[in-house]
C-alpha positions in Angstrom: -17.4 9.2 -10.2 -14.0 7.7 -10.9 -12.0 5.8 -8.4 -9.4 8.6 -8.1 -12.2 11.2 -7.5 -13.8 9.0 -4.9 -10.5 8.5 -3.1 -9.8 12.3 -3.2 -13.2 13.0 -1.8 -12.9 10.4 0.9 -9.5 11.7 1.9 -10.7 15.3 2.0 -13.7 14.3 4.1 -11.4 12.4 6.5 -8.9 15.3 6.8 -11.6 17.8 7.4 -13.0 15.6 10.2 -9.6 15.6 11.9 -9.3 19.4 11.5 -12.8 19.9 13.0 -11.9 17.6 15.9 -8.7 19.7 16.5 -10.7 22.9 16.4 -13.2 21.5 18.9 -10.3 20.5 21.2 -8.8 24.0 21.0 -12.2 25.7 21.6 -12.7 23.5 24.7 -9.4 24.8 26.0 -10.6 28.3 25.9 -9.7 29.7 22.4 -12.3 31.6 20.4 -13.8 29.8 17.4 -11.6 31.9 15.0 -8.5 31.3 17.0 -9.3 27.6 17.3 -9.7 27.3 13.6 -6.5 29.1 12.9 -4.6 27.1 15.4 -6.0 23.8 14.1 -5.1 24.7 10.5 -1.6 25.7 11.6 -1.1 22.6 13.6 -2.4 20.3 10.9 -0.2 21.8 8.1 -0.7 22.1 4.4 -3.9 20.3 3.7 -3.3 20.1 -0.1 0.1 18.4 0.4 -1.3 16.0 3.0 -4.2 15.2 0.7 -1.9 14.4 -2.2 0.3 12.2 0.0 -2.8 10.3 1.3 -4.2 9.8 -2.2 -0.7 8.5 -3.4 -0.6 6.1 -0.5 -4.1 4.7 -1.3 -3.2 4.3 -5.0 -0.3 2.0 -4.0 -2.9 -0.7 -3.4 -4.0 -0.8 -7.0 -5.6 -3.8 -8.6 -2.4 -4.7 -10.4 -0.4 -4.6 -7.2 -2.9 -6.9 -5.4 -2.8 -9.2 -8.4 1.0 -9.3 -8.3 1.0 -10.0 -4.5 -1.5 -12.9 -5.0 0.6 -14.3 -7.8 3.8 -14.2 -5.7 1.9 -16.1 -2.9 0.9 -18.7 -5.4 4.5 -19.0 -6.7 5.7 -19.4 -3.1 3.1 -22.1 -2.4 4.0 -23.9 -5.6 7.7 -23.8 -4.7 6.9 -25.1 -1.2 4.9 -28.0 -2.6 7.6 -28.9 -5.1 10.2 -28.7 -2.3 8.2 -30.9 0.1 7.0 -33.5 -2.3 10.0 -33.9 -4.6 12.3 -36.8 -4.2 14.7 -35.6 -6.8 17.3 -33.1 -5.5 17.3 -31.1 -8.8 13.5 -30.7 -8.8 13.6 -29.7 -5.1 16.1 -26.9 -6.0 13.5 -25.6 -8.5 11.0 -25.3 -5.6 13.6 -23.4 -3.5 14.2 -21.0 -6.4 10.5 -20.4 -6.8 10.3 -19.6 -3.1 13.3 -17.2 -3.4 11.7 -15.5 -6.4 8.4 -15.0 -4.4 10.2 -13.6 -1.4 12.3 -11.3 -3.5 9.2 -10.1 -5.4 7.4 -9.3 -2.1 10.5 -7.5 -0.8 10.7 -5.4 -3.9 7.0 -4.5 -3.7 7.5 -3.6 0.0 10.6 -1.4 -0.7 8.8 0.2 -3.7 6.0 1.1 -1.3 8.4 2.8 1.1 9.8 5.1 -1.6 8.2 8.5 -2.0 6.0 8.6 -5.1 6.7 11.2 -7.7 3.1 12.5 -7.5 3.5 13.2 -3.7 6.4 15.6 -4.3 4.3 18.2 -6.2 
């Protein structure tokens, strides 16, 4: 089973759990089983779109993305060490630039994660 297939399977299972819980809640409030099922599905919305969005969100934490985040942390730490332990002003500026690069990289990753992915629009 591929990673994407496993993710889709996990998301489907989790979404179905929530729909079942909503059905149970509606049934406890006096609706028949058929009415509760219809009401839960209507309340939950389009399962296929929700599933696509959840899979897209989980794919944002890919291996490359985690590797890039780790690299940016290391760049920031290197910059901080250079900044702290440098007695030369020009070398200390290099440390500051490294820290700024790391912060800008993390901000770009964060903003990119906020943008809707092209696969979630289908």
